[in-house]
N, C-alpha and C positions, 0 to 999 in steps of 0.2 A: 324754822321760824318759830318764835315764841307764840304762845296761845293768844296773848293780848294783841299781837300784831295782826291776827286773822279776824279780830272782832271789828265791828263798825268803828268803835272808838279808836282802836289800834290803827285802822286804815286812814281815818279822816281827821282825827284830833291829835292823837299822840305825836305824830311826826312834827306838828307845828309847836306843840308843847316842848318837845325835846330840842328843836331848833332854837326856840327862844331862850330856853334855859342854858344851853351850851354856847350861846352868844354872849354870855355875861363876861365881865372884865376878868374875873378870876380864871376863866378858861382861856381867854385871849392871851393873857400874859404867858401862860404855859405854852400855847401854840407859838407865840413869837420866839420863845427860847428854844424849843425843840424841833419844830417842823423844818427850819432851815438846815438842819443836820442831814437831811435826805439828799442823795445825789444819784445821778445816772438814771436808769429805768426804775421808777418807783411804783410800787403797788400799795395802795392804801386800803387796808381791810377795815370795813366799817366806815365807808366813805360818807355815809349819811347825806346831809344837805350841802356838803362841800365847804364847810367852814374853815378847813385848813388851806384852801386854795390860795388866799392872799399871802400866805407865809412861806410858800416854797420859793427857793432861790432860783430864779430863771437862769442864772449863770451856771448852775450845777445840775439842774434837772433836765433831762432830754425827753422824757416821756412819763406820763402819769396814768396809771390805770386805777380807777376807783371801783371797789367791789362792795356792793351792799344788796341785801335781799329786799329792801323796801322801795317799791316803785315810787311812792309819794316823795320820799327823801331824795331819790335820784332826780325826780322832776325839779325839785328845788335846786339841786346842784347844777343841773343843766341850764338854769337861768343865768348862771354866772358865766360871763364871756370875757374874752380879751387876754387869756393866758398866753404867754409867749412860747409855750411848749404844748405838745399834743396831749389832749386829755380824752380818755376813753372811759365810759361808764359801763360796768357789767352788773346786771342784776343777778346776784348769786349770794348764797350764804358763805361765810368764812370757812365753814367745815368742808366745803367742796368747791374750790376755786378753779374755774375752767381755764387754767393757764398751764403752759409747759413747765417741766422741771427746770430749775436754774435760770429763769428768765429775768429775775429782778436783782438789781444792785442793792436796793433798799426796800424794806417793808416798813410802813408806818401804820401803827394802830393807836388811834386816839379816841378815848372814851367809848370803846367798843367791847373790850374784854369784859366789861360789866354787864353787857347785854347779850352777847353771843351765847346761844343756848349751850354749846359744847366748846368752851374755850380751849381745852386741851387739843381737840381735833383741829380747831382753827389755827392754833400755833404750830401744829404738825404740818399743816398745809403751808403755812408761812415758811417753815424750814425747807419744805420740798421745792418751793418756787424760787428760793433765794440761791444766788450763785455761791460757790464756796468762798468763805470770807466775807459774804454779804452781811449787812447790818439790819437789825431791827430797832427802830426808834419807837418808843412807847411813852404815852402820857395818859394817865388814868386817874380815877378816884377809886377808893376802896376802903378796906377794913381800918377802923380806928385803932389806936393803941391802948386806950384805957378800957378796963373791964366793963364799966357801966355803959360806956359808949358802944362797945361791941355788942353788948346785950340788947341795947336799944335798936341798933341796926338789924340784928337778927330778928327781933320781934316785929319790926316794921317792914322787913324785906318784901314780904308777899304783897301787902297793899301798895307799897311804893312801886313795885314792879308793874302792877296793874295800871297805875297812873302814868308811869314813865317809860312806856314802851318795852317792858321786860327787863329794865335795868335792875341790877343787884347791888345792894349797899355793902355787902360783906365779903367780897372777894379780895384776895391778896395778889395784885398784879405781878409783883416781882417774883413771888413764889411760882406762879403759873408759868412765867417765862423761863425760870430756871428748870422747873420740872419738865418742860418741853424740850430740854436738851440744849438750850442756848447758853453761850458763854457771856454772862452778864458782866460787862466791863465798867459800867457806870450805873448807879442807881441812887436815887435820893427821894426823900419824902418830906412833906411839909404840911402844916395844917391849912385848911381852907379858911377864908374869912368867916366871921361869926354867923352870917346869914346862911352859909352853906354847911353849917356844922354837921348836919345829918349825913353828909357825904363822906365824913371821916377824913382820911388823909389824901393829899394830892401826891401821886407817884409819877416819876418820870425816869427814863434811863435809855441806855443804848446797849444792845447785846449783839453778839456775832454768831453766825453759823460756824460750827467747829471746822477749822481748817488748819493745815500745817503752816500756812502762810497768812494768818490773820493779821490785818494791818493794825498798827498801833493807834491808840486813841488818846488825844490830848486831854488833860484834866480841865474841868470847867469850874 
């Protein structure tokens, strides 16, 4: 768990700040586009306050396991009711997911690779619990393209993290996913609206666990 999450602010204030910020329309549009791609048994790493729940397709999802280390965030998620599929919340970090190998058809990571202290370890865990040919659906913010914008993100990364629950401004989500050994079949990035300019680029994509029988993916 990040140092800020163990402070009084991290326990009592930051979860509500993050929940409010990630409820903005810029994030909602990405959730609407990417979260319905999940199917079967789904594990969401960095479940947070459950903001993705309304966007899962009930015709495709049979079970959802939400994993998050923050008890306050999970308490917010548990207030959401009425999902037509089973939902289980596990309080655990992404670097050590207490689930069996090959249990998941889909892993979803949404605005969590920026905050997880050891994203490489978390993605290794995601690969472990995915079935052969299973998919990783990711939607993140991260490193900007221009040099001055990157420099500003680097300079403000520490104070931003202290305010935003350990969030990092300057990570490259697509590179993290590739470096973890996933076969990235789809990746795109776009700029945030002006008021979220500090967050850099919006990244999204679908990647697969290496398999000799990886299913095809239609272009979007």
